C-alpha positions as a Python dict, from the first residue, in 0.01 Angstrom:
ca = {
    (1, 'X'): (0, 0, 0),
    (2, 'X'): (56, -373, -6),
    (3, 'X'): (-233, -602, 91),
    (4, 'X'): (-180, -783, 421),
    (5, 'X'): (-386, -1078, 545),
    (6, 'X'): (-420, -1040, 922),
    (7, 'X'): (-651, -1333, 1011),
    (8, 'X'): (-837, -1616, 848),
    (9, 'X'): (-1155, -1762, 1003),
    (10, 'X'): (-1288, -2089, 863),
    (11, 'X'): (-1579, -2301, 978),
    (12, 'X'): (-1473, -2630, 1135),
    (13, 'X'): (-1630, -2959, 1028),
    (14, 'X'): (-1810, -2964, 1363),
    (15, 'X'): (-1955, -2618, 1297),
    (16, 'X'): (-2054, -2714, 942),
    (17, 'X'): (-2249, -3009, 1085),
    (18, 'X'): (-2474, -2761, 1273),
    (19, 'X'): (-2653, -2681, 944),
    (20, 'X'): (-2673, -3021, 770),
    (21, 'X'): (-2936, -2928, 509),
    (22, 'X'): (-2793, -3025, 170),
    (23, 'X'): (-3107, -3059, -46),
    (24, 'X'): (-3449, -2912, -111),
    (25, 'X'): (-3708, -3066, 116),
    (26, 'X'): (-4056, -3014, 262),
    (27, 'X'): (-4103, -3027, 638),
    (28, 'X'): (-4435, -3046, 820),
    (29, 'X'): (-4503, -2847, 1139),
    (30, 'X'): (-4803, -2882, 1370),
    (31, 'X'): (-4924, -2578, 1566),
    (32, 'X'): (-5108, -2566, 1900),
    (33, 'X'): (-5444, -2535, 1716),
    (34, 'X'): (-5393, -2866, 1534),
    (35, 'X'): (-5313, -2713, 1192),
    (36, 'X'): (-5025, -2841, 979),
    (37, 'X'): (-4792, -2603, 797),
    (38, 'X'): (-4538, -2687, 531),
    (39, 'X'): (-4193, -2531, 536),
    (40, 'X'): (-3952, -2580, 247),
    (41, 'X'): (-3577, -2598, 286),
    (42, 'X'): (-3301, -2520, 42),
    (43, 'X'): (-2946, -2658, 39),
    (44, 'X'): (-2701, -2474, 259),
    (45, 'X'): (-2450, -2242, 98),
    (46, 'X'): (-2094, -2193, 217),
    (47, 'X'): (-1906, -1885, 94),
    (48, 'X'): (-1585, -1706, 179),
    (49, 'X'): (-1555, -1331, 203),
    (50, 'X'): (-1302, -1068, 303),
    (51, 'X'): (-1340, -792, 557),
    (52, 'X'): (-1119, -488, 610),
    (53, 'X'): (-1131, -231, 890),
    (54, 'X'): (-1195, 51, 641),
    (55, 'X'): (-1192, 149, 276),
    (56, 'X'): (-839, 293, 300),
    (57, 'X'): (-692, -4, 487),
    (58, 'X'): (-457, -250, 323),
    (59, 'X'): (-516, -506, 597),
    (60, 'X'): (-793, -761, 560),
    (61, 'X'): (-920, -1087, 705),
    (62, 'X'): (-1098, -1378, 539),
    (63, 'X'): (-1414, -1537, 681),
    (64, 'X'): (-1631, -1831, 593),
    (65, 'X'): (-2010, -1807, 622),
    (66, 'X'): (-2279, -2072, 582),
    (67, 'X'): (-2656, -2031, 560),
    (68, 'X'): (-2983, -2187, 451),
    (69, 'X'): (-3347, -2077, 440),
    (70, 'X'): (-3662, -2235, 580),
    (71, 'X'): (-3965, -2092, 400),
    (72, 'X'): (-4298, -2091, 587),
    (73, 'X'): (-4487, -1977, 278),
    (74, 'X'): (-4838, -2013, 424),
    (75, 'X'): (-4732, -1818, 736),
    (76, 'X'): (-4576, -1536, 530),
    (77, 'X'): (-4220, -1554, 660),
    (78, 'X'): (-3882, -1714, 600),
    (79, 'X'): (-3620, -1808, 858),
    (80, 'X'): (-3258, -1761, 756),
    (81, 'X'): (-3022, -1985, 954),
    (82, 'X'): (-2669, -1844, 942),
    (83, 'X'): (-2333, -1941, 1087),
    (84, 'X'): (-2037, -1706, 1042),
    (85, 'X'): (-1679, -1795, 1131),
    (86, 'X'): (-1602, -1443, 1244),
    (87, 'X'): (-1416, -1340, 1556),
    (88, 'X'): (-1670, -1504, 1791),
    (89, 'X'): (-1839, -1747, 1550),
    (90, 'X'): (-2188, -1600, 1519),
    (91, 'X'): (-2478, -1844, 1492),
    (92, 'X'): (-2800, -1651, 1425),
    (93, 'X'): (-3149, -1687, 1286),
    (94, 'X'): (-3339, -1412, 1106),
    (95, 'X'): (-3715, -1403, 1059),
    (96, 'X'): (-3778, -1232, 727),
    (97, 'X'): (-4138, -1122, 673),
    (98, 'X'): (-4274, -1120, 322),
    (99, 'X'): (-4185, -789, 158),
    (100, 'X'): (-3981, -660, 456),
    (101, 'X'): (-3630, -533, 372),
    (102, 'X'): (-3478, -643, 704),
    (103, 'X'): (-3541, -931, 942),
    (104, 'X'): (-3585, -984, 1313),
    (105, 'X'): (-3266, -1114, 1474),
    (106, 'X'): (-3263, -1425, 1692),
    (107, 'X'): (-2940, -1497, 1877),
    (108, 'X'): (-2831, -1765, 2122),
    (109, 'X'): (-2810, -1519, 2408),
    (110, 'X'): (-2861, -1168, 2265),
    (111, 'X'): (-2512, -1090, 2398),
    (112, 'X'): (-2158, -1176, 2300),
    (113, 'X'): (-2084, -1497, 2483),
    (114, 'X'): (-1743, -1659, 2541),
    (115, 'X'): (-1887, -2012, 2569),
    (116, 'X'): (-1780, -2220, 2266),
    (117, 'X'): (-2063, -2266, 2019),
    (118, 'X'): (-2069, -2645, 2046),
    (119, 'X'): (-2120, -2617, 2424),
    (120, 'X'): (-2429, -2393, 2400),
    (121, 'X'): (-2671, -2678, 2328),
    (122, 'X'): (-2891, -2766, 2623),
    (123, 'X'): (-3195, -2961, 2737),
    (124, 'X'): (-3505, -2754, 2804),
    (125, 'X'): (-3878, -2790, 2864),
    (126, 'X'): (-4128, -2548, 2710),
    (127, 'X'): (-4503, -2577, 2754),
    (128, 'X'): (-4459, -2927, 2893),
    (129, 'X'): (-4258, -3049, 2594),
    (130, 'X'): (-3904, -3177, 2659),
    (131, 'X'): (-3628, -3096, 2411),
    (132, 'X'): (-3277, -3241, 2422),
    (133, 'X'): (-2957, -3089, 2282),
    (134, 'X'): (-3111, -2778, 2129),
    (135, 'X'): (-2994, -2423, 2074),
    (136, 'X'): (-3237, -2169, 2219),
    (137, 'X'): (-3257, -1859, 2000),
    (138, 'X'): (-3421, -1556, 2164),
    (139, 'X'): (-3571, -1248, 1997),
    (140, 'X'): (-3293, -987, 2016),
    (141, 'X'): (-3482, -719, 1825),
    (142, 'X'): (-3780, -713, 2066),
    (143, 'X'): (-3992, -637, 1763),
    (144, 'X'): (-4081, -984, 1643),
    (145, 'X'): (-4405, -1172, 1695),
    (146, 'X'): (-4185, -1473, 1782),
    (147, 'X'): (-4043, -1506, 2132),
    (148, 'X'): (-3798, -1791, 2078),
    (149, 'X'): (-3696, -2066, 1838),
    (150, 'X'): (-3548, -2403, 1934),
    (151, 'X'): (-3303, -2551, 1684),
    (152, 'X'): (-3117, -2881, 1676),
    (153, 'X'): (-2856, -2988, 1420),
    (154, 'X'): (-3035, -3322, 1379),
    (155, 'X'): (-3390, -3188, 1322),
    (156, 'X'): (-3348, -2821, 1236),
    (157, 'X'): (-3613, -2593, 1383),
    (158, 'X'): (-3803, -2798, 1638),
    (159, 'X'): (-4020, -2536, 1806),
    (160, 'X'): (-4132, -2178, 1748),
    (161, 'X'): (-4293, -1995, 2041),
    (162, 'X'): (-4489, -1680, 1960),
    (163, 'X'): (-4527, -1391, 2204),
    (164, 'X'): (-4906, -1437, 2208),
    (165, 'X'): (-4865, -1789, 2354),
    (166, 'X'): (-4913, -1982, 2029),
    (167, 'X'): (-4656, -2228, 1908),
}
């Protein structure tokens, strides 16, 4: 059969600005017990890939995906921040525990949502702390020790709330 491109999904400049990390860096986080933790970033990667509905299909679509990692080495986990220009533009975080083959999924709503990605930022207050223009990622796997993560394009991960009440 002859290959046939059915759709092409690219990240917009606005979407690319949601993950602005372009260099290696160290970030400092303070927990509710007064301890500081270092997290290291790595430059974002943007790649294109193709997807077909099945191995025998001649039809395919192209997609662009962008991601970066935030490594909390002393806490024993890494957060993968990923944006995929697929059918609904998925913006997800994954908590990858040291040595674990798969990660815990954090999504903006844990459901497919028709609200445009850029309109999902909101102001919220957690534990008496006010946050402006953040994405609220919830634990969709229900198996993580983390309840939610607040993320802003300007500051990256701003807040991590654990299920035991720590942050």
